[in-house]
Backbone as CSV, one residue per row, in Angstrom:
resi,resn,N_x,N_y,N_z,CA_x,CA_y,CA_z,C_x,C_y,C_z
1,UNK,108.526,122.985,91.741,107.450,122.056,91.396,107.990,120.634,91.483
2,UNK,107.092,119.692,91.607,107.464,118.282,91.749,107.522,117.620,90.383
3,UNK,108.514,116.788,90.217,108.610,115.975,89.000,108.781,114.515,89.366
4,UNK,108.071,113.663,88.655,108.272,112.228,88.735,108.767,111.803,87.357
5,UNK,109.951,111.241,87.303,110.555,110.891,86.018,110.822,109.399,85.976
6,UNK,110.174,108.741,85.025,110.368,107.310,84.843,111.506,107.056,83.845
7,UNK,112.138,105.911,84.004,113.148,105.467,83.051,113.217,103.953,83.084
8,UNK,113.855,103.394,82.066,114.071,101.954,82.044,113.188,101.176,81.100
9,UNK,112.244,101.849,80.476,111.401,101.148,79.523,112.179,100.794,78.266
10,UNK,111.577,99.973,77.434,112.221,99.577,76.199,111.588,98.359,75.602
11,UNK,112.304,97.785,74.640,111.839,96.588,73.953,112.533,95.365,74.537
12,UNK,111.742,94.359,74.842,112.300,93.127,75.402,111.532,91.948,74.826
13,UNK,112.210,90.822,74.696,111.529,89.616,74.237,110.704,89.014,75.358
14,UNK,109.658,88.335,74.980,108.854,87.629,75.975,109.755,86.698,76.782
15,UNK,109.551,86.722,78.088,110.382,85.935,78.988,111.549,86.710,79.560
16,UNK,111.803,87.876,79.000,112.904,88.704,79.452,112.555,89.566,80.643
17,UNK,113.489,90.453,80.988,113.340,91.295,82.181,113.644,92.754,81.858
18,UNK,113.022,93.615,82.611,113.317,95.045,82.590,113.211,95.577,84.003
19,UNK,113.935,96.656,84.258,113.832,97.323,85.546,113.490,98.780,85.309
20,UNK,112.335,99.169,85.814,111.907,100.554,85.706,112.308,101.324,86.952
21,UNK,112.596,102.604,86.754,112.905,103.483,87.877,112.009,104.711,87.817
22,UNK,111.720,105.259,88.975,110.970,106.508,89.062,111.640,107.369,90.117
23,UNK,112.101,108.532,89.699,112.758,109.447,90.617,111.869,110.659,90.849
24,UNK,111.612,110.947,92.104,110.818,112.119,92.472,111.762,113.234,92.886
25,UNK,111.502,114.426,92.365,112.351,115.563,92.708,111.491,116.797,92.924
26,UNK,112.072,117.770,93.618,111.346,118.995,93.897,111.313,119.274,95.388
27,UNK,110.467,120.216,95.745,110.374,120.646,97.147,109.485,119.683,97.927
28,UNK,109.994,118.485,98.122,109.218,117.401,98.733,109.529,117.291,100.219
29,UNK,108.485,117.283,101.003,108.652,117.096,102.435,108.631,115.617,102.796
30,UNK,107.652,114.917,102.256,107.554,113.492,102.529,106.792,112.806,101.415
31,UNK,107.132,111.540,101.206,106.441,110.740,100.202,105.719,109.610,100.893
32,UNK,104.470,109.471,100.624,103.677,108.406,101.226,103.699,107.196,100.292
33,UNK,102.613,106.916,99.669,102.532,105.773,98.768,103.155,106.093,97.411
34,UNK,103.875,105.135,96.874,104.366,105.227,95.501,103.891,103.983,94.765
35,UNK,103.567,104.161,93.503,103.049,103.020,92.769,103.305,103.110,91.281
36,UNK,103.135,101.965,90.640,103.252,101.873,89.188,101.887,101.509,88.609
37,UNK,101.503,102.245,87.602,100.311,101.950,86.827,100.746,101.681,85.388
38,UNK,99.880,101.057,84.629,100.168,100.868,83.221,98.893,101.039,82.411
39,UNK,99.103,101.433,81.158,97.979,101.591,80.259,98.372,101.086,78.880
40,UNK,97.673,100.067,78.440,97.873,99.520,77.109,96.907,100.204,76.150
41,UNK,97.225,100.195,74.858,96.336,100.842,73.877,94.911,100.300,73.968
42,UNK,93.956,101.207,74.062,92.555,100.820,74.107,92.072,100.302,75.441
43,UNK,92.941,100.348,76.449,92.558,99.841,77.763,92.658,100.936,78.818
44,UNK,92.001,100.699,79.916,92.059,101.647,81.018,93.391,101.516,81.764
45,UNK,93.788,102.599,82.375,94.978,102.559,83.205,94.692,101.675,84.418
46,UNK,95.649,100.832,84.753,95.448,99.917,85.867,96.642,99.957,86.812
47,UNK,96.353,99.686,88.066,97.394,99.624,89.080,98.157,98.307,88.938
48,UNK,99.464,98.416,88.881,100.319,97.230,88.762,100.890,96.847,90.120
49,UNK,101.477,97.811,90.797,102.095,97.550,92.094,102.179,98.857,92.854
50,UNK,102.165,98.735,94.166,102.176,99.917,95.009,102.895,99.593,96.304
51,UNK,103.575,100.598,96.852,104.294,100.368,98.102,104.130,101.567,99.021
52,UNK,103.841,101.304,100.275,103.750,102.368,101.266,105.141,102.767,101.715
53,UNK,105.212,103.856,102.453,106.501,104.320,102.944,107.111,103.315,103.920
54,UNK,106.259,102.540,104.543,106.736,101.529,105.490,107.196,100.254,104.800
55,UNK,106.945,100.181,103.490,107.408,99.017,102.752,106.376,97.954,102.476
56,UNK,105.139,98.203,102.796,104.083,97.245,102.500,103.733,97.324,101.019
57,UNK,103.714,96.173,100.362,103.540,96.145,98.910,102.232,95.483,98.513
58,UNK,101.681,95.999,97.423,100.504,95.413,96.788,100.849,95.126,95.331
59,UNK,100.345,93.991,94.834,100.560,93.644,93.437,99.236,93.241,92.796
60,UNK,99.062,93.626,91.555,97.942,93.110,90.798,98.147,91.611,90.591
61,UNK,97.063,90.876,90.539,97.157,89.423,90.386,97.951,89.042,89.141
62,UNK,97.829,89.835,88.106,98.459,89.502,86.829,99.985,89.570,86.871
63,UNK,100.535,90.221,87.886,101.999,90.363,87.946,102.614,89.711,89.172
64,UNK,101.797,89.179,90.054,102.316,88.551,91.271,103.292,87.435,90.916
65,UNK,104.413,87.430,91.613,105.412,86.403,91.378,106.371,86.732,90.246
66,UNK,106.070,87.753,89.468,106.954,88.141,88.353,107.545,89.540,88.539
67,UNK,106.779,90.435,89.130,107.225,91.814,89.325,107.531,92.050,90.797
68,UNK,108.515,92.900,91.040,108.867,93.279,92.403,109.032,94.786,92.483
69,UNK,108.298,95.391,93.387,108.405,96.827,93.600,109.316,97.090,94.787
70,UNK,110.084,98.153,94.706,110.948,98.527,95.825,111.126,100.039,95.836
71,UNK,111.600,100.522,96.962,111.798,101.965,97.129,113.109,102.224,97.825
72,UNK,113.716,103.345,97.469,114.843,103.887,98.212,114.365,105.237,98.736
73,UNK,113.885,105.239,99.962,113.279,106.462,100.511,114.297,107.594,100.623
74,UNK,115.533,107.261,100.855,116.566,108.299,100.972,116.784,109.020,99.651
75,UNK,116.517,108.322,98.546,116.716,108.904,97.224,115.401,109.299,96.557
76,UNK,114.286,109.128,97.268,112.965,109.404,96.676,112.799,108.691,95.341
77,UNK,113.206,107.457,95.321,113.194,106.677,94.085,112.470,105.355,94.300
78,UNK,111.769,104.940,93.256,111.034,103.688,93.286,111.440,102.863,92.084
79,UNK,111.395,101.560,92.237,111.797,100.663,91.158,110.707,99.614,90.921
80,UNK,110.719,99.093,89.718,109.867,97.948,89.407,110.703,96.960,88.612
81,UNK,111.045,95.854,89.243,111.760,94.782,88.562,110.721,93.880,87.916
82,UNK,110.790,93.770,86.605,109.807,92.983,85.864,110.508,91.788,85.231
83,UNK,110.143,90.608,85.664,110.723,89.372,85.146,109.674,88.566,84.404
84,UNK,110.146,87.642,83.582,109.241,86.765,82.820,108.155,87.581,82.144
85,UNK,108.571,88.592,81.432,107.608,89.481,80.794,106.814,88.760,79.721
86,UNK,105.553,89.143,79.619,104.637,88.562,78.655,104.172,89.648,77.688
87,UNK,103.718,89.273,76.515,103.219,90.285,75.572,102.124,91.160,76.183
88,UNK,101.311,90.587,77.058,100.232,91.357,77.673,100.738,92.359,78.712
89,UNK,102.029,92.328,79.022,102.598,93.339,79.918,102.965,94.617,79.164
90,UNK,102.939,94.573,77.852,103.292,95.741,77.060,102.322,96.881,77.324
91,UNK,102.861,98.048,77.626,102.034,99.200,77.973,102.956,100.391,78.246
92,UNK,102.336,101.523,78.442,103.061,102.658,79.008,102.936,102.541,80.525
93,UNK,104.044,102.564,81.194,104.071,102.430,82.649,104.266,103.812,83.273
94,UNK,103.383,104.119,84.195,103.379,105.424,84.843,103.726,105.295,86.318
95,UNK,104.531,106.232,86.761,104.842,106.358,88.183,103.787,107.255,88.832
96,UNK,103.363,106.878,90.006,102.377,107.666,90.746,102.827,107.790,92.187
97,UNK,102.621,108.970,92.745,103.049,109.153,94.129,102.121,110.099,94.863
98,UNK,101.870,109.754,96.084,101.131,110.616,96.997,102.169,111.242,97.924
99,UNK,102.347,112.564,97.818,103.421,113.187,98.566,103.023,114.563,99.070
100,UNK,103.801,115.029,100.023,103.548,116.323,100.656,104.693,117.268,100.322
101,UNK,104.354,118.447,99.861,105.365,119.444,99.544,105.829,120.149,100.814
102,UNK,107.000,120.731,100.739,107.501,121.550,101.844,106.496,122.642,102.194
103,UNK,106.157,122.746,103.463,105.244,123.783,103.910,103.782,123.474,103.720
104,UNK,103.465,122.355,103.093,102.068,122.005,102.856,101.512,121.168,104.016
105,UNK,100.212,121.251,104.169,99.543,120.486,105.224,99.070,119.129,104.702
106,UNK,98.592,119.151,103.452,98.010,117.950,102.873,98.881,117.394,101.763
107,UNK,98.754,116.107,101.572,99.457,115.479,100.455,98.641,115.623,99.180
108,UNK,99.334,115.495,98.056,98.701,115.511,96.747,99.224,114.353,95.926
109,UNK,98.481,114.034,94.900,98.842,112.921,94.036,99.485,113.434,92.756
110,UNK,100.592,112.818,92.385,101.328,113.242,91.198,101.569,112.054,90.276
111,UNK,101.699,112.374,88.979,101.966,111.371,87.962,103.223,111.719,87.178
112,UNK,103.940,110.699,86.770,104.988,110.882,85.795,104.410,110.840,84.394
113,UNK,105.280,111.055,83.391,104.802,111.082,82.012,104.784,109.703,81.368
114,UNK,105.379,108.736,82.001,105.312,107.373,81.509,106.546,106.925,80.751
115,UNK,106.745,105.622,80.738,107.819,105.002,79.964,107.230,103.777,79.267
116,UNK,107.569,103.608,78.011,106.965,102.571,77.195,107.702,101.249,77.345
117,UNK,106.939,100.216,77.596,107.463,98.850,77.636,106.833,98.073,76.487
118,UNK,107.671,97.520,75.649,107.213,96.724,74.514,107.759,95.308,74.670
119,UNK,106.899,94.335,74.539,107.297,92.935,74.699,107.038,92.215,73.383
120,UNK,108.089,91.694,72.783,107.947,90.997,71.503,107.810,89.498,71.727
121,UNK,107.128,88.850,70.798,106.943,87.394,70.904,108.032,86.660,70.151
């Protein structure tokens, strides 16, 4: 089975930085899009950043210029470098990936369990 495991969350002061990682493991044939979503208490889950296998990146307006998404395709790993963090960035951050399993024809979408980011003022 496929697992997406996030790491790197924690408590940081406003203005600080964190680097999140997401490692995909299992019987994976190929990974297409990988992305980071976040969900704050009482709010809907929202897309933060996303990257295609070719390296094309999308960022939500709220994080442009502060967050950087990257991938290591050889390691099936994705990163999110978060700089100049603000209290409103506090949320559970989820890894999401559209990938194809060994022997499968179609890709499926998978989620990690999330990592908590807390930003103090």
